[in-house]
C-alpha positions in Angstrom: -14.9 30.2 23.1 -11.8 32.1 23.9 -8.6 32.7 22.0 -6.4 35.2 20.2 -7.5 37.4 17.4 -6.0 36.2 14.1 -3.0 38.4 13.3 -0.6 36.4 11.2 1.3 37.9 8.2 2.2 35.0 5.8 5.3 36.0 4.0 6.5 33.1 1.8 9.9 31.6 2.5 12.6 32.6 0.1 13.0 30.0 -2.7 9.7 28.3 -2.2 6.7 28.7 -4.5 3.8 30.8 -3.4 0.4 31.5 -5.0 -2.8 33.3 -4.3 -6.4 32.3 -5.2 -6.2 34.8 -8.0 -3.1 33.1 -9.4 -5.1 29.8 -9.5 -8.1 31.2 -11.3 -7.2 29.6 -14.7 -6.0 26.3 -13.1 -8.4 23.4 -13.9 -8.9 22.5 -10.2 -12.2 24.4 -9.5 -15.6 23.0 -9.0 -19.0 24.4 -8.2 -21.0 23.1 -5.2 -24.5 23.1 -4.1 -26.1 22.2 -0.8 -28.7 19.3 -0.8 -31.6 18.8 1.5 -29.4 17.1 4.0 -27.0 20.0 4.3 -24.2 18.2 2.4 -22.2 20.4 0.0 -22.0 18.4 -3.2 -19.2 19.1 -5.8 -20.5 19.8 -9.3 -18.7 19.6 -12.7 -18.5 23.2 -14.0 -19.0 22.1 -17.6 -21.9 19.6 -17.3 -23.6 20.3 -14.0 -23.2 16.6 -13.1 -21.3 15.4 -10.0 -17.6 16.3 -9.8 -15.2 13.6 -8.6 -12.0 14.0 -6.6 -10.2 11.4 -8.8 -11.4 12.7 -12.2 -9.7 15.9 -13.3 -11.9 16.0 -16.3 -14.8 16.9 -14.0 -13.1 20.1 -12.8 -12.6 23.4 -14.6 -11.5 27.0 -14.2 -12.7 29.4 -11.5 -14.8 31.4 -14.0 -16.6 28.2 -15.2 -17.2 27.1 -11.6 -18.6 30.5 -10.7 -20.9 30.5 -13.8 -22.2 27.1 -12.9 -22.8 28.1 -9.3 -24.9 31.0 -10.4 -26.9 28.8 -12.8 -30.5 30.0 -12.8 -31.9 26.4 -12.9 -30.3 25.7 -9.6 -31.9 28.8 -8.1 -35.4 27.7 -9.4 -34.9 24.3 -7.8 -34.1 26.0 -4.5 -31.3 23.7 -3.8 -30.0 25.7 -0.9 -26.5 27.4 -0.8 -24.3 27.4 -3.8 -20.7 28.4 -4.3 -17.3 27.4 -5.7 -14.5 25.2 -4.4 -11.0 23.9 -5.2 -9.9 20.3 -5.5 -6.7 19.3 -3.6 -4.5 18.5 -6.6 -1.2 19.4 -8.3 -0.8 23.1 -8.9 0.4 24.0 -12.5 2.1 27.2 -11.2 4.3 25.2 -8.8 5.4 21.9 -10.3 6.0 19.2 -7.8 3.6 20.8 -5.3 -0.1 20.2 -4.7 -2.8 22.3 -3.1 -3.9 20.9 0.3 -6.0 22.0 3.2 -6.7 21.9 6.9 -10.3 22.1 8.2 -10.6 23.5 11.7 -14.2 22.9 12.7 -15.8 24.7 15.6 -12.8 26.9 16.3 -14.1 30.5 15.8 -16.0 32.8 18.1 -16.4 35.9 16.0 -12.8 36.6 14.8 -11.2 34.8 17.7 -9.6 31.4 17.2 -9.6 28.7 19.9 -6.0 28.1 21.1 -5.8 24.7 19.6 -6.7 26.1 16.2 -4.5 29.2 16.6 -1.5 26.9 17.0 -2.1 25.3 13.6 -2.8 28.6 11.9 0.4 30.1 13.3 2.5 27.0 12.5 1.2 26.7 8.9 1.3 30.5 8.3 -0.7 30.2 5.0 -3.9 31.7 3.6 -6.8 31.1 6.0 -10.5 31.9 5.5 -13.8 31.4 7.3 -15.7 28.3 6.3 -19.3 28.5 5.1 -20.7 27.6 8.6 -19.0 30.7 10.0 -17.7 28.8 13.0 -14.8 27.1 11.3 -11.7 27.9 9.4 -10.0 26.5 6.3 -6.2 26.7 5.7 -5.0 26.4 2.1 -1.3 25.5 1.6 1.1 23.8 -0.8 2.7 20.5 0.0 5.3 18.6 -2.0 4.1 15.5 -3.8 7.0 13.6 -2.3 6.0 14.6 1.2 2.4 13.3 0.7 3.8 10.0 -0.5 6.2 9.8 2.5 3.3 10.5 5.0 1.2 7.9 3.2 4.0 5.3 3.2 4.6 6.0 6.9 0.9 5.3 7.7 0.4 8.8 9.1 -2.4 9.6 6.6 -4.9 7.5 4.7 -4.2 6.4 1.1 -5.9 9.6 -0.1 -3.9 11.7 2.2 -6.4 12.4 5.1 -6.1 12.5 8.9 -8.8 13.5 11.3 -9.0 14.3 15.0 -12.5 14.8 16.2 -14.0 15.7 19.6 -17.6 15.3 18.4 -20.1 18.1 18.3 -18.5 19.6 15.1 -15.2 20.3 16.7 -12.3 18.7 14.9 -9.0 19.1 13.0 -8.9 17.5 9.6 -5.9 17.4 7.2 -6.5 16.8 3.5 -3.7 16.3 1.1 -5.8 14.8 -1.6 -9.1 13.1 -2.5 -11.2 16.0 -1.3 -12.2 19.6 -2.1 -12.7 22.8 0.0 -15.5 25.3 -0.5 -14.0 28.7 -1.1 -15.7 31.7 0.6 -12.9 34.3 0.3 -14.0 35.5 3.8 -10.3 36.0 4.7 -9.1 35.7 8.3 -6.0 37.8 9.0 -4.2 39.8 6.3 -2.1 37.1 4.7 -3.4 36.3 1.2 -0.6 34.0 0.1 -1.0 30.3 -0.2 2.5 29.2 0.8 4.4 26.0 1.2 4.4 23.8 4.4 7.2 21.5 5.3 6.9 17.8 6.0 8.0 18.5 9.5 5.0 20.7 10.1 2.6 18.1 8.7 4.2 15.4 10.9 3.8 17.8 13.9 0.1 18.0 13.1 -0.6 14.3 12.8 1.9 13.0 15.4 1.7 15.6 18.1 -0.9 18.3 17.9 -3.8 16.2 16.7 -3.4 13.6 19.4 -2.7 16.3 22.1 -5.9 18.0 20.9 -7.9 14.9 21.6 -6.2 14.1 24.9 -7.0 17.6 26.1 -10.7 16.6 25.9 -10.1 13.5 28.0 -9.3 11.1 25.1 -6.2 8.9 24.9 -5.5 9.6 21.3 -6.8 8.5 17.9 -8.7 5.2 17.9 -8.5 2.5 15.4 -11.2 2.0 12.9 -13.6 4.5 11.3 -14.0 7.8 13.3 -16.0 9.6 10.7 -19.6 10.5 11.5 -20.8 7.6 9.5 -18.6 5.1 11.3 -19.6 6.5 14.7 -23.3 6.2 13.7 -22.8 2.6 12.6 -21.1 1.7 15.9 -23.9 3.4 17.8 -26.5 1.3 16.0 -24.6 -1.9 16.6 -24.2 -1.2 20.3 -28.0 -0.6 20.7 -28.8 -3.9 18.8 -26.3 -5.7 21.1 -28.4 -4.4 24.1 -31.4 -6.3 22.6 -33.3 -3.3 21.5 -35.7 -3.4 18.6 -35.4 -1.4 15.4 -37.9 1.3 16.4 -36.2 1.8 19.7 -32.8 2.0 18.1 -34.1 4.6 15.7 -35.4 6.7 18.5 -32.1 6.5 20.4 -30.0 7.7 17.5 -32.4 10.4 16.6 -32.2 11.7 20.2 -28.4 11.5 20.4 -26.7 14.9 20.6 -23.3 13.6 19.4 -21.8 12.8 16.1 -24.0 9.7 15.6 -27.2 11.8 15.9 -25.7 14.5 13.7 -25.0 12.0 11.0 -28.5 10.6 11.4 -30.2 13.9 10.8 -28.1 14.7 7.8 -28.6 11.3 6.2 -31.4 10.6 3.8 -34.1 7.9 4.4 -32.3 5.4 2.2 -29.1 5.8 4.1 -30.8 5.5 7.5 -32.6 2.4 6.4 -29.5 0.8 5.0 -27.5 1.6 8.1 -30.1 0.2 10.5 -30.5 -2.9 8.3 -26.8 -3.6 8.1 -26.2 -3.0 11.8 -29.0 -5.4 12.7 -27.7 -8.0 10.2 -24.2 -7.7 11.7 -25.4 -8.4 15.2 -28.2 -10.9 14.6 -26.6 -12.7 11.7 -29.8 -12.2 9.6 -30.5 -10.4 6.4 -27.9 -9.1 4.0 -24.3 -10.1 4.3 -22.0 -7.5 5.9 -18.4 -7.4 4.9 -17.0 -6.5 8.3 -17.3 -4.2 11.4 -15.9 -0.8 10.8 -13.3 -1.5 13.6 -11.8 -4.2 11.4 -12.0 -2.6 8.0 -8.7 -1.9 6.2 -10.0 0.5 3.6 -11.5 3.8 4.8 -13.2 4.3 1.4 -15.2 1.1 1.9 -16.3 2.3 5.3 -17.7 5.6 4.0 -19.4 4.0 1.0 -20.9 1.2 3.0 -22.4 3.4 5.8 -23.7 5.9 3.3 -25.7 3.2 1.5 -23.4 2.2 -1.3 -22.4 -1.4 -2.0 -18.9 -2.3 -0.9 -17.1 -4.8 -3.0 -18.5 -8.3 -3.1 -21.9 -7.6 -1.6 -24.1 -7.5 -4.7 -24.6 -11.3 -4.9 -25.0 -14.1 -2.6 -22.0 -16.4 -2.7 -21.4 -19.8 -1.1 -19.1 -19.8 1.9 -16.4 -22.0 0.3 -13.3 -21.4 -1.8 -15.3 -21.2 -5.1 -17.8 -18.8 -3.6 -15.0 -16.6 -2.4 -13.3 -16.7 -5.8 -16.6 -15.6 -7.4 -17.0 -12.9 -4.8 -13.4 -11.9 -5.5 -14.1 -11.7 -9.2 -17.2 -9.6 -8.7 -15.4 -7.2 -6.4 -12.1 -6.7 -8.3 -12.7 -7.6 -12.0 -12.4 -3.9 -12.9 -9.3 -3.3 -10.8 -7.0 -6.3 -11.3 -5.5 -8.3 -14.1 -3.0 -11.2 -14.0 -0.5 -11.1 -16.8 0.7 -14.7 -17.4 3.4 -13.5 -19.7 4.9 -11.3 -17.0 3.9 -13.6 -14.1 2.5 -10.7 -12.1 -0.7 -9.0 -11.0 -1.5 -5.5 -12.4 -3.8 -3.0 -10.8 -5.7 -0.1 -12.4 -5.0 2.9 -10.2 -7.6 5.2 -11.8 -5.1 6.3 -14.4 -3.1 3.4 -15.7 -2.4 -0.3 -15.1 0.7 -0.7 -12.8 2.5 -3.9 -11.9 1.6 -4.9 -8.3 4.6 -5.8 -6.2 3.0 -5.9 -2.7 0.8 -9.0 -2.9 -2.3 -6.8 -3.0 -4.4 -9.6 -4.5 -3.4 -11.9 -1.7 -4.5 -9.2 0.8 -7.8 -8.8 -1.0 -8.4 -12.5 -0.9 -7.6 -12.6 2.8 -9.9 -9.7 3.6 -12.8 -11.0 1.5 -12.5 -14.6 2.9 -12.4 -13.5 6.5 -15.2 -11.1 6.0 -17.4 -13.8 4.5 -16.4 -16.2 7.3 -17.9 -13.7 9.8 -21.4 -14.8 8.5 -21.0 -18.4 9.5 -19.0 -19.7 12.5 -18.6 -23.0 10.7 -16.7 -21.4 7.8 -13.4 -21.6 9.8 -11.5 -22.7 6.7 -11.9 -19.3 5.1 -9.7 -17.9 7.9 -6.7 -20.1 7.0 -3.6 -18.8 5.2 -3.6 -21.7 2.7 -7.2 -20.8 1.8 -6.3 -17.2 1.0 -3.3 -18.4 -1.1 -5.5 -20.9 -3.0 -8.0 -18.2 -3.7 -5.4 -15.8 -5.1 -3.8 -18.6 -7.2 -7.1 -19.7 -8.6 -8.2 -16.2 -9.4 -5.3 -15.9 -11.8 -7.1 -18.3 -14.2 -10.4 -16.6 -14.1 -11.2 -15.1 -17.5 -12.0 -11.7 -16.1 -8.4 -11.4 -14.8 -6.3 -13.6 -17.1 -4.3 -11.9 -19.9 -1.0 -12.6 -21.6 0.7 -9.3 -22.3 -0.9 -6.9 -24.8 -0.2 -3.8 -22.8 0.0 -0.4 -24.5 -1.5 -1.6 -27.8 -2.2 1.8 -29.3 1.0 3.4 -30.6 -0.7 6.8 -30.6 -1.6 6.9 -26.9 1.0 8.1 -24.3 0.4 7.4 -20.7 1.2 10.2 -18.2 0.7 10.7 -14.5 -2.4 12.8 -15.2 -4.0 10.8 -18.0 -3.4 9.6 -21.6 -2.3 11.9 -24.4 -3.8 11.2 -27.8 -0.8 11.9 -29.9 -2.9 12.4 -33.0 -4.3 15.5 -31.5 -2.1 16.3 -28.5 -5.2 16.3 -26.2 -4.8 15.0 -22.6 -7.7 12.9 -21.4 -8.4 10.8 -18.3 -7.0 7.3 -18.2 -9.3 4.5 -19.3 -8.7 0.8 -18.2 -9.8 -0.2 -21.7 -6.7 1.5 -23.1 -4.5 -1.1 -21.3 -1.8 1.6 -20.7 0.9 0.2 -18.4 3.7 2.6 -19.1 3.9 6.2 -17.9 6.1 9.2 -18.6 7.8 10.8 -15.6 5.9 14.1 -15.9 2.5 15.2 -17.1 2.3 17.6 -19.9 0.7 21.1 -19.8 -2.6 21.1 -21.7 -2.1 22.5 -25.2 -4.4 25.4 -24.7 -2.3 26.7 -21.8 1.2 25.7 -23.1 3.6 28.6 -23.6 7.2 27.4 -24.4 8.8 30.7 -23.4 7.2 30.4 -20.0 7.1 26.7 -19.4 10.5 25.6 -20.6 12.7 28.7 -21.2 15.9 27.1 -19.8 15.5 24.1 -22.1 15.1 26.4 -25.2 18.1 28.5 -24.2 20.2 25.3 -23.7 19.3 23.9 -27.1 19.8 27.3 -28.8 23.4 27.4 -27.4 24.2 23.7 -28.0 23.0 23.7 -31.6 24.5 27.1 -32.4 21.2 28.9 -32.9 20.3 26.7 -35.9 16.5 26.9 -35.9 16.2 24.0 -38.4 18.4 21.7 -36.2 16.3 22.6 -33.1 13.1 21.9 -35.0 14.5 18.5 -36.2 15.5 17.6 -32.6 12.0 18.5 -31.4 10.3 16.4 -34.2 12.6 13.5 -33.5 11.7 13.6 -29.8 8.0 13.9 -30.7 8.2 11.0 -33.1 9.9 9.1 -30.2 6.7 9.5 -28.1 4.8 7.3 -30.5 5.0 3.5 -31.2 5.4 4.2 -34.9 8.6 3.3 -36.8 7.8 4.2 -40.4 10.7 6.5 -40.7 13.1 3.6 -40.3 15.8 5.9 -39.1 18.3 6.4 -36.2 20.0 9.5 -35.0 23.7 9.6 -34.1 24.3 12.6 -31.9 27.9 13.4 -32.4 30.2 15.9 -30.6 33.2 16.3 -28.4 32.8 16.1 -24.6 31.0 18.9 -22.8 28.9 19.8 -25.9 25.6 19.2 -24.2 24.6 16.2 -26.3 24.3 13.8 -23.3 22.3 16.4 -21.3 19.8 16.7 -24.2 19.3 13.0 -24.7 19.3 12.1 -21.0 16.7 14.8 -20.3 14.4 13.5 -23.1 14.9 9.9 -22.0 14.2 10.7 -18.3 11.0 12.5 -19.2 9.8 9.6 -21.2 10.0 7.4 -18.1 8.8 3.9 -18.7 8.8 4.4 -22.5 12.6 4.9 -22.6 15.4 2.4 -22.2 19.1 2.4 -22.4 20.9 0.1 -24.8 24.4 -1.2 -24.2 26.6 -0.1 -27.1 27.8 -3.7 -27.4 24.4 -4.5 -28.7 24.8 -2.1 -31.6 28.5 -2.7 -32.4 30.1 -5.7 -33.9 31.4 -8.3 -31.3 33.4 -11.4 -31.6 30.6 -13.3 -29.8 27.0 -12.4 -30.2 25.2 -11.1 -27.1 22.4 -13.1 -25.6 19.0 -12.3 -27.1 17.7 -11.1 -23.7 19.4 -7.8 -24.6 17.0 -7.6 -27.5 14.1 -8.9 -25.5 14.4 -5.9 -23.1 13.6 -3.6 -26.0 10.0 -4.9 -26.5 7.5 -2.1 -25.9 10.1 0.7 -25.5 9.6 3.7 -27.7 12.8 5.6 -27.1 16.1 3.7 -26.9 19.4 5.3 -26.5 23.0 4.3 -26.2 26.0 6.4 -25.2 29.8 6.5 -25.3 30.7 4.6 -28.4 34.2 3.2 -28.4 36.9 4.3 -30.8 37.7 1.8 -33.5 34.4 -0.2 -33.2 32.3 -1.1 -36.1 28.5 -1.0 -36.3 26.5 -4.3 -36.0 24.8 -3.4 -39.3 22.4 -6.3 -39.6 21.2 -5.8 -36.0 20.7 -2.0 -36.6 18.7 -2.8 -39.7 16.5 -5.3 -37.9 15.8 -2.9 -35.0 14.8 0.0 -37.3 13.3 -1.9 -40.2 9.7 -2.3 -38.8 9.7 -6.1 -39.1 9.3 -8.8 -36.5 12.3 -10.0 -34.6 12.8 -12.9 -32.3 14.2 -12.7 -28.8 14.0 -14.4 -25.4 14.8 -13.7 -21.8 17.3 -16.0 -20.0 15.9 -19.5 -19.6 12.6 -18.6 -21.2 10.9 -19.4 -24.5 11.5 -17.3 -27.6 8.9 -14.7 -28.7 8.4 -12.4 -31.6 7.8 -8.7 -31.5 7.8 -5.6 -33.7 10.2 -3.0 -32.3 8.6 0.3 -31.6 11.8 2.1 -30.6 13.4 5.1 -32.1 17.2 4.6 -31.7 19.3 7.5 -30.6 23.1 7.0 -30.1 25.3 9.5 -28.4 29.1 9.5 -28.7 32.4 11.2 -29.3 33.6 8.5 -31.7 31.6 7.3 -34.7 31.9 3.5 -35.3 32.9 2.4 -38.7 30.8 0.9 -41.4 31.9 -2.2 -43.3 29.2 -1.9 -45.9 28.0 1.4 -47.0 24.7 0.5 -48.8 21.5 2.4 -49.4 19.8 0.8 -46.5 22.3 2.3 -44.1 22.3 5.6 -45.9 18.5 5.8 -45.5 18.7 5.0 -41.8 21.5 7.2 -40.5 21.0 10.8 -39.5 24.0 12.5 -37.8 23.2 15.5 -35.7 26.3 17.5 -34.6 26.4 19.0 -31.2 29.5 21.1 -31.7 28.9 24.3 -29.7 30.1 23.7 -26.1 28.8 26.3 -23.7 31.1 29.0 -22.7 30.5 28.2 -19.0 29.7 24.6 -18.0 26.8 24.2 -15.6 27.1 20.9 -13.8 23.6 21.4 -12.2 21.8 22.0 -15.5 20.2 18.5 -15.6 18.7 19.1 -12.1 17.6 22.6 -13.0 15.8 21.2 -16.1 13.7 18.9 -14.0 11.4 21.8 -13.0 10.6 22.2 -16.7 9.9 18.6 -17.5 6.1 19.2 -17.9 6.8 22.0 -20.3 9.5 20.0 -22.2 7.1 17.1 -22.6 4.5 19.5 -24.0 7.3 20.8 -26.4 7.8 17.2 -27.5 4.1 16.7 -28.1 4.1 19.8 -30.3 7.1 18.2 -32.2 5.0 15.0 -32.7 2.2 17.1 -34.3 4.8 18.8 -36.5 6.2 15.5 -37.5 2.8 14.2 -38.5 2.1 17.3 -40.6 5.5 17.7 -42.3 7.6 14.6 -41.7 11.1 14.3 -40.4 12.8 17.3 -42.1 16.6 16.9 -42.0 18.4 20.1 -41.4 21.3 21.1 -43.6 23.8 20.7 -40.8 22.7 17.0 -40.4 22.7 16.4 -44.2 26.3 17.7 -44.5 27.5 15.8 -41.5 25.8 12.5 -42.6 27.2 12.8 -46.2 30.7 13.5 -44.8 30.5 10.5 -42.6 29.5 8.2 -45.4 32.1 9.6 -47.7 34.7 8.8 -45.1 33.3 5.3 -44.4 32.8 4.3 -48.1 36.2 2.7 -48.8 34.7 1.0 -51.8 33.7 4.3 -53.4 37.2 5.6 -52.6 38.7 2.6 -54.4 36.5 3.2 -57.5 37.5 6.9 -57.5 41.3 6.3 -57.0 41.9 3.0 -58.7 39.3 2.7 -61.5 38.0 4.5 -64.5 34.3 4.4 -65.3 32.2 4.6 -68.5 29.3 3.0 -70.3 31.4 1.1 -72.9 34.3 -0.1 -70.7 34.7 -3.3 -68.7 37.1 -5.5 -66.8 37.4 -9.0 -65.6 36.3 -10.0 -62.1 39.8 -11.3 -61.4 41.4 -7.9 -62.1 38.8 -5.9 -60.2 39.0 -8.2 -57.2 42.8 -8.1 -57.0 42.8 -4.3 -57.1 40.0 -4.0 -54.6 41.4 -6.5 -52.1 44.9 -4.9 -52.2 43.3 -1.4 -51.6 41.2 -2.7 -48.8 44.1 -4.3 -47.0 46.2 -1.2 -47.4 43.4 0.7 -45.7 43.0 -1.8 -42.9 39.6 -3.0 -44.1 38.5 -6.5 -44.8 37.6 -6.9 -48.5 34.9 -9.4 -48.0 34.7 -12.4 -50.3 35.3 -12.7 -54.0 32.3 -14.9 -54.8 29.7 -13.3 -52.6 30.2 -9.9 -51.0 32.3 -8.4 -53.9 29.7 -9.2 -56.7 26.9 -8.0 -54.4 28.6 -4.7 -53.8 29.4 -4.1 -57.5 25.8 -4.8 -58.4 24.5 -2.4 -55.7 26.8 0.3 -57.2 25.1 -0.2 -60.6 27.7 -2.3 -62.4 26.3 -5.2 -64.4 27.8 -8.6 -64.6 28.9 -9.7 -68.2 30.7 -12.5 -69.9 32.9 -12.5 -73.0 31.9 -9.0 -74.2 33.4 -5.5 -74.4 36.8 -6.9 -75.1 37.1 -9.2 -72.1 37.3 -12.9 -71.9 35.4 -14.7 -69.2 33.4 -13.1 -66.4 33.6 -9.4 -65.6 31.6 -6.2 -65.1 30.5 -3.5 -67.4 31.0 0.2 -66.5 34.5 0.2 -64.8 38.0 -1.1 -65.2 41.2 -0.9 -63.2 43.4 2.0 -64.2 46.7 1.1 -65.8 49.6 2.2 -63.7 51.6 5.1 -65.3 55.2 5.3 -64.2 56.2 8.3 -66.4 56.1 10.6 -63.4 58.4 8.4 -61.5 61.3 8.3 -63.9 63.2 10.9 -65.8 62.9 10.3 -69.6 66.4 10.4 -71.0 
């Protein structure tokens, strides 16, 4: 092999994150590995010694733990072959929004010389490169944006797990892995660049659109073929071809054992069980006898099924023998997808468990599964033509909705103490992040994953956020702590505080930035509320505005209008912890208990028509009255890079709330009292127009006339004499009496209207 000596110097581009293997040593993305008797390098959980899985972060660990597991003496006694450590392709904590990825260049090295086709990739990616364990290949580690991986996947340039392979056979290939795999780490560095740097989407597209296909064409191929081009897929096709030629099983086994290409290579690495299963399935596929086979690899849609099938694992729907009719396919469909799908009859939609949470399915995936399963089963019997018809697939999907294993009616997110995040569920009782479990029925997610508690450092992980709050709240540590506990309380589905927060302040004070950031981080758990829902209106809004709030934990409204009054009964019902009734447009009514914590942002505080104890208990006014000296219009965007840290900060606030409750800071107590003093027109009337005492009284008629005159003078509606006025007096501690304390008829003990004194208005002559 010829080529240039590796010389690259990988200086990271300015402004992009860059890390080294040393920087990643504490990141929980490491696994151990051991080589089995077939030469396969199996990933191992550093903590347990069991198998590690690419889709289960709880089976990974730190580099130190992986190294310790790799050196485990028991492994050595068992003579398992080579051992080592590796890294999973996963998000990198040190570079939020980026993930560790790799390129495998097999058969590219002759000593330290790279083949030209490999040198082009190394030069283009310009990131840390090391020799693979075989000594004849190279591994490139690099950082890729999460959004770039999604874009490549959506464009069909990589598999659902982020892979793309271009193989020439004979252990010579280019393989791109953005996820779902791991790399062994040898630290046998090639070149003198130790930095793992970022790679642009354009470079990834160049690899899969141009360089990979050109690499194959240079060897006389026309480009990537459809179907499964892995070693297992090639072996399966090889076996099928030999059976088509009419050869017997022993002859076919001899042929593949003598093959010097990828099929023979896979055969010699496979175990006896895998060999037997592959031969049996290939024979059954061609002869129509034996076990049912889902489909030829050329026709399969799911590459994960291909690999599992050829390696001797059961693909969906092959465990049982099902009749080749609609009912049989429905039962096969149930057996295959009962752990993956649910149909919510309340929402009228399929939900799919993606390995972390249940997500609403909008792409007719269930219909696709029904089509694939029906056509695959039809391959077993030429007479089963009906299974290939569209109306059959549609009937199967519709019928599956009623199967007990799939059918539910709501009931998502039942545990108020579990918080769904992109990397698992947080138990808010402890703050611990754990893998998602389908039994949790979590269907909502935050927009960011928190940093595990043991690694969270606020000064490092959300410094800009802390500085912003310190300035916006005037350095008041108690106010900052209250805001943190309020946000932490908002992560839960609990409402026992029966409170709402009104964040008050003039424009540009930072109040909207604070609440918007918290709401954005909460993702599916947060919802905006139109202020018309919370303020008094001439005509009551449709109850669908209330129905939208079902399941939300953090509800917020902004920009209250000057002169508006609170819709007091509605606010009490939303924050009281009792069931309320709502319905969506043209749908039946339903009941739910609100889980939301209501936060209102505004420059103008609406008025209260009735200042009672229920409203006093609920309202907390938090002033944001320290506008920044210099306004930063880009601050919300800058805070996005700290979302994981801010969410961890909120979780700490939740734990603080559980331990000490919602401690109201002095600034909030003063602001709330001042607001109620201003709003309590009735108290002002008592103070200005009445005298109070234990042994005085006045008639209802005198009191009502004085109060109604005072209310109208202050542009307030006095209420009604026979209902609201007596209720208010009673709430203020004044007892109704009759014919006592010097009054005739009905009246109230404890106050009387002051007699007007005109002596100051006239000069006494």
